[in-house]
C-alpha positions in Angstrom: 0.1 -0.1 0.0 1.3 3.6 -1.1 2.6 5.3 1.9 0.9 9.1 2.6 2.0 12.1 4.1 -1.2 13.0 6.5 -1.6 16.1 8.3 -4.1 15.8 11.3 -5.4 19.1 12.9 -6.0 18.5 16.6 -8.3 21.2 18.2 -8.4 18.8 21.3 -5.1 17.7 22.5 -2.8 17.0 25.5 -3.1 18.0 28.5 -7.1 17.5 27.7 -8.3 14.2 29.0 -11.6 13.1 26.9 -12.6 10.8 24.2 -11.9 13.1 21.4 -8.3 13.4 22.5 -7.8 9.4 23.1 -9.4 8.9 19.4 -7.4 11.1 17.5 -4.3 10.2 19.0 -4.7 6.7 18.8 -5.5 7.1 14.9 -2.3 9.2 14.5 -0.1 6.9 16.1 -1.6 3.7 14.2 -0.9 5.6 11.0 2.5 6.6 12.1 3.3 2.9 13.3 2.1 1.5 9.5 4.7 3.8 8.0 2.5 7.1 6.8 4.4 10.2 7.3 2.2 12.2 10.0 2.3 15.9 10.8 0.1 16.8 13.5 -1.0 20.6 14.4 -2.0 21.2 17.8 -2.6 24.0 20.6 0.5 24.8 22.5 0.1 22.7 25.8 -0.1 25.1 28.7 2.9 23.4 30.8 5.6 22.0 28.0 7.6 21.0 30.7 5.6 18.2 31.5 4.5 17.4 27.7 5.1 13.9 27.2 7.0 13.8 24.1 7.4 10.0 24.0 3.3 9.9 23.6 3.9 11.2 20.2 6.6 10.2 18.1 5.7 11.7 14.9 6.2 15.7 14.2 3.9 18.5 15.5 3.4 21.9 15.1 2.1 23.9 18.1 0.2 27.1 18.0 -0.6 29.5 20.8 -4.0 30.5 21.8 -6.1 31.2 24.8 -8.1 28.9 27.4 -12.0 28.5 26.7 -13.8 30.0 29.5 -16.5 27.0 29.7 -13.6 24.2 29.5 -9.9 25.9 30.8 -7.9 22.9 29.2 -9.5 23.7 25.8 -7.3 26.5 23.7 -8.9 28.5 21.0 -5.9 29.1 18.5 -5.5 31.8 15.8 -8.0 31.3 12.8 -4.7 31.2 10.6 -1.1 31.3 10.7 1.0 31.6 7.5 4.1 30.0 9.1 1.6 26.8 9.5 0.5 27.3 5.9 4.1 27.5 4.9 5.1 24.4 7.0 2.1 22.4 5.4 3.4 23.4 1.9 6.7 21.9 2.6 5.3 18.9 3.9 3.1 18.5 0.7 0.2 16.3 2.6 -2.0 14.0 0.3 -4.8 14.7 2.2 -5.6 16.9 5.8 -8.0 15.3 8.4 -9.5 17.5 11.1 -11.0 16.1 14.3 -13.1 19.5 15.3 -14.8 22.1 14.1 -13.1 24.8 15.8 -10.0 27.2 14.9 -7.6 24.4 13.9 -10.3 22.8 12.1 -11.2 26.0 10.2 -7.3 26.2 9.5 -7.4 22.7 8.3 -10.1 23.5 5.5 -8.4 26.9 4.3 -5.2 25.1 4.3 -6.8 22.4 2.0 -8.3 24.8 -0.2 -5.1 26.8 -0.9 -2.9 23.6 -1.4 -5.9 21.9 -3.4 -5.6 18.8 -1.0 -8.6 16.7 -0.1 -9.8 17.1 3.5 -11.5 14.8 5.7 -13.5 15.7 8.9 -14.4 13.4 11.9 -17.7 14.4 13.7 -17.1 13.9 17.4 -19.3 16.0 19.8 -23.0 17.0 19.3 -22.4 20.5 20.8 -25.3 21.9 19.1 -27.9 19.3 21.1 -29.5 20.7 24.6 -27.3 18.3 26.5 -24.2 20.5 25.5 -26.2 23.9 25.6 -27.5 23.1 29.0 -23.4 24.3 30.2 -24.5 27.7 29.5 -28.0 27.4 30.6 -29.5 27.4 27.2 -30.7 23.9 26.2 -34.3 25.0 25.3 -32.9 27.5 22.9 -34.4 26.4 19.5 -32.4 29.1 18.0 -29.0 28.5 19.1 -29.6 24.5 18.2 -30.5 25.7 14.9 -27.4 27.9 14.7 -25.0 25.1 16.6 -26.1 22.9 13.3 -25.8 25.5 11.2 -22.1 26.2 12.0 -21.3 22.5 12.3 -22.6 21.9 8.9 -20.6 25.0 7.6 -17.5 23.2 8.6 -18.3 19.7 7.6 -20.1 20.4 4.2 -16.7 21.7 3.0 -15.2 18.3 3.5 -14.7 15.6 0.6 -15.7 13.1 3.2 -17.1 13.2 6.8 -16.3 10.2 9.4 -18.8 9.4 11.9 -18.0 6.9 14.6 -21.2 5.3 14.4 -24.5 4.6 12.6 -26.8 6.7 14.8 -24.7 9.6 14.5 -24.5 9.3 10.8 -28.1 9.5 10.3 -28.8 12.5 13.0 -26.0 14.6 10.7 -27.9 13.8 7.7 -31.2 14.8 9.5 -29.4 17.8 10.3 -28.9 18.7 6.6 -25.2 17.5 6.5 -24.8 17.1 2.6 -21.1 16.0 2.4 -20.7 12.0 2.0 -20.8 10.1 5.3 -18.1 7.5 6.2 -18.8 5.3 9.2 -15.7 4.2 10.9 -15.6 3.3 14.4 -13.2 4.6 17.1 -10.3 2.5 17.6 -8.6 1.0 21.1 -5.6 -0.6 21.2 -6.6 -4.2 22.4 -3.4 -6.1 21.4 -1.5 -3.9 24.3 -4.0 -3.8 26.8 -5.4 -7.2 26.7 -1.8 -8.7 27.1 -0.5 -6.0 29.7 1.6 -6.8 32.8 -0.6 -4.8 35.2 1.1 -3.2 38.4 -2.4 -2.1 39.9 -1.3 0.9 40.9 -4.9 1.7 41.6 -6.3 5.5 42.4 -7.8 4.6 45.7 -7.3 1.9 48.2 -8.7 -1.5 47.1 -11.0 -3.7 49.2 -12.2 -7.2 47.7 -15.1 -7.3 49.9 -16.9 -4.2 47.6 -18.7 -4.6 44.4 -16.9 -1.6 42.2 -19.0 -0.2 39.5 -17.2 2.3 37.3 -18.0 5.4 35.6 -15.5 7.5 33.4 -15.9 10.9 31.9 -16.1 14.3 32.0 -17.8 15.6 35.6 -20.1 17.9 34.0 -24.0 18.3 33.5 -24.1 17.0 30.2 -23.2 13.5 31.4 -25.9 13.2 33.9 -24.1 11.9 36.8 -26.6 13.0 39.5 -29.1 10.3 37.7 -25.9 7.8 38.6 -25.7 9.0 42.1 -29.5 8.7 42.5 -29.2 5.1 41.0 -26.9 4.2 43.6 -28.7 5.3 46.4 -31.3 2.6 45.3 -29.4 0.1 44.7 -27.6 0.8 47.9 -31.2 -0.7 49.6 -30.4 -4.2 48.0 -26.4 -4.4 47.5 -24.7 -2.3 50.2 -21.5 -3.4 49.4 -21.7 -1.5 46.1 -19.1 1.5 45.4 -19.1 3.7 42.3 -16.1 4.7 41.3 -16.2 8.0 39.1 -13.0 8.7 37.0 -12.5 12.2 35.7 -12.5 16.0 36.2 -15.0 18.7 35.7 -16.8 21.6 36.6 -19.7 19.6 38.6 -17.6 17.8 41.0 -18.1 20.1 43.9 -21.9 19.7 43.5 -21.9 15.9 43.0 -19.9 15.6 46.2 -22.4 17.6 48.1 -25.2 15.4 46.2 -23.6 11.9 47.4 -23.8 13.6 51.0 -27.3 14.6 50.8 -28.2 11.2 49.7 -26.0 9.7 52.2 -24.0 7.7 50.2 -20.6 9.6 50.2 -18.9 6.5 51.8 -20.1 4.5 48.6 -18.7 6.8 46.3 -14.9 7.6 45.4 -14.2 10.6 43.1 -10.6 9.8 41.8 -10.2 13.1 39.8 -8.7 13.4 36.6 -6.2 10.5 35.3 -4.5 10.6 32.0 -5.9 7.7 29.6 -2.4 6.1 29.8 -2.3 6.3 33.4 -5.7 4.8 33.9 -5.7 1.9 31.3 -2.2 0.9 32.8 -3.1 0.9 36.3 -5.4 -2.4 35.7 -8.7 -0.6 37.5 -10.7 -1.6 34.4 -9.7 -5.5 35.7 -10.8 -4.6 39.0 -14.3 -3.3 38.6 -17.4 -5.4 37.9 -19.3 -3.0 35.1 -19.1 0.0 33.4 -22.4 2.5 33.8 -23.2 5.6 32.3 -26.5 7.8 32.2 -25.2 10.1 29.6 -27.5 11.1 26.8 -25.1 13.1 25.0 -22.8 10.4 23.4 -21.5 9.9 20.2 -19.4 6.7 20.3 -17.7 7.0 23.9 -14.2 6.0 24.0 -14.7 4.9 27.9 -17.4 2.4 26.8 -15.1 0.9 23.9 -12.3 0.8 26.3 -14.7 -1.1 29.2 -15.5 -3.5 26.0 -11.6 -4.1 25.6 -11.6 -5.1 29.3 -14.5 -7.7 28.7 -16.8 -5.3 31.2 -20.5 -5.6 31.4 -22.1 -2.4 30.2 -25.1 -0.5 31.5 -26.1 2.6 29.6 -29.2 4.6 28.0 -31.2 4.6 25.0 -29.7 7.7 23.5 -27.6 8.6 20.5 -24.6 6.5 20.1 -24.6 4.0 23.1 -27.2 1.6 22.1 -24.9 0.6 19.0 -22.3 -0.5 21.8 -24.4 -2.7 23.9 -24.9 -6.2 21.8 -25.7 -8.9 24.5 -23.0 -7.5 26.5 -25.0 -5.5 28.9 -28.3 -3.7 29.5 -30.1 -0.4 27.8 -32.4 1.4 29.8 -34.5 4.6 29.6 -32.8 7.8 30.0 -33.2 9.7 33.3 -34.3 6.7 35.1 -32.2 5.9 38.3 -34.3 3.2 39.0 -34.0 1.4 35.9 -30.3 1.7 36.2 -30.4 0.7 39.7 -32.3 -2.6 38.6 -29.9 -3.2 35.9 -26.8 -2.9 37.8 -28.2 -5.2 40.5 -29.0 -7.9 38.0 -25.5 -7.9 37.1 -23.9 -7.9 40.4 -26.0 -10.6 41.7 -25.5 -13.2 39.0 -22.1 -14.0 38.3 -23.0 -16.4 35.4 -25.0 -13.2 33.9 -21.8 -11.2 34.4 -19.4 -13.8 33.0 -21.7 -13.8 29.7 -21.7 -10.4 29.2 -17.9 -10.0 29.8 -17.4 -13.0 27.5 -19.3 -11.3 24.7 -17.6 -7.8 25.5 -14.5 -9.3 24.7 -15.7 -11.0 21.7 -17.1 -7.3 20.6 -13.6 -5.8 21.5 -12.5 -7.3 18.0 -14.1 -5.1 15.7 -13.2 -1.7 17.8 -9.2 -2.9 17.3 -7.3 0.0 16.4 -5.6 -2.4 13.5 -9.2 -3.1 12.1 -10.6 0.5 12.3 -7.4 1.8 10.8 -8.2 -0.6 8.1 -10.9 0.9 7.2 -9.5 4.6 7.5 -6.7 3.6 5.1 -9.3 2.2 2.7 -11.1 5.4 2.9 -8.2 7.6 2.3 -7.0 5.6 -0.4 -10.4 5.7 -2.3 -10.5 9.2 -1.8 -7.2 9.7 -3.3 -8.3 7.9 -6.4 
């Protein structure tokens, strides 16, 4: 197969910890391993002294910017930089691929047009939907929802191809008037590495075998509906008193949720670990110690946290919203959104039935094959080659 020069524009980058960062960096790394020449363009990390260069063996151009008020780890860069354009011109990309419709995504489109290079965009986040507009108190504002989709389409309709991680997302994009051809290609996880990893079990808390741990990983923010998880835990503890919910992540809602746990009388059964780098989390072995993964979020496209949980053979309990149901195929339960009683009931079924839990676990391991980064990157390479003719 021909080796390509691929430029990736990454609005979401270290030190952010989220699924978009994990997905895009996994793709860059796998394409680099396959012998393609990679050039990434990313926001300059806030602290270059702690920048983990060994994570990123390919060339990266950093652009300065300013932090977003709604997400301090996120940086808005300048919308165009002639130095970056000159470096891209020297690099001679066969194609340009961006992973978010923000300032670097805008640069990707402009540079691709000037260089007459094909451009691919991956759709990761439903920022025009009520779950995200809730962050600014505008979840019921129909004008902002319409404008958000207009803004999104203004980016993605300039692409040659749009990558959607899941089928449900592709249908939502079409419904909201995206005209560009859509290719469904799943996010990828490093199955070979982590299913055969020598875990040190440096867990972020003191582990006790007498407890049944259930896991949530993600941003601690309103759109993730973690309050529903806490309500479900309060119900579950009436039947299964040795259950502990481990909440991994950081975000603006963490203090409010800690207060909520105290109000519900469940603070001794909830562990907030804070934010953990993805590599540290996976190498800790935590996902081999918990009994299941649970999420109440209705805002998900194709969450990397569920894919990683599937990779470790965890049963999944999620809600019937957007991209989550596609990932639950006889390896867990789907319940109605905003229904803590149903979440509690399904978690109880798994925790109280070893045979059921083992059946779901085996099914997750079977499903992990299709999310293996080697297979998803095969599909990405094929799409690139078809685009280039």
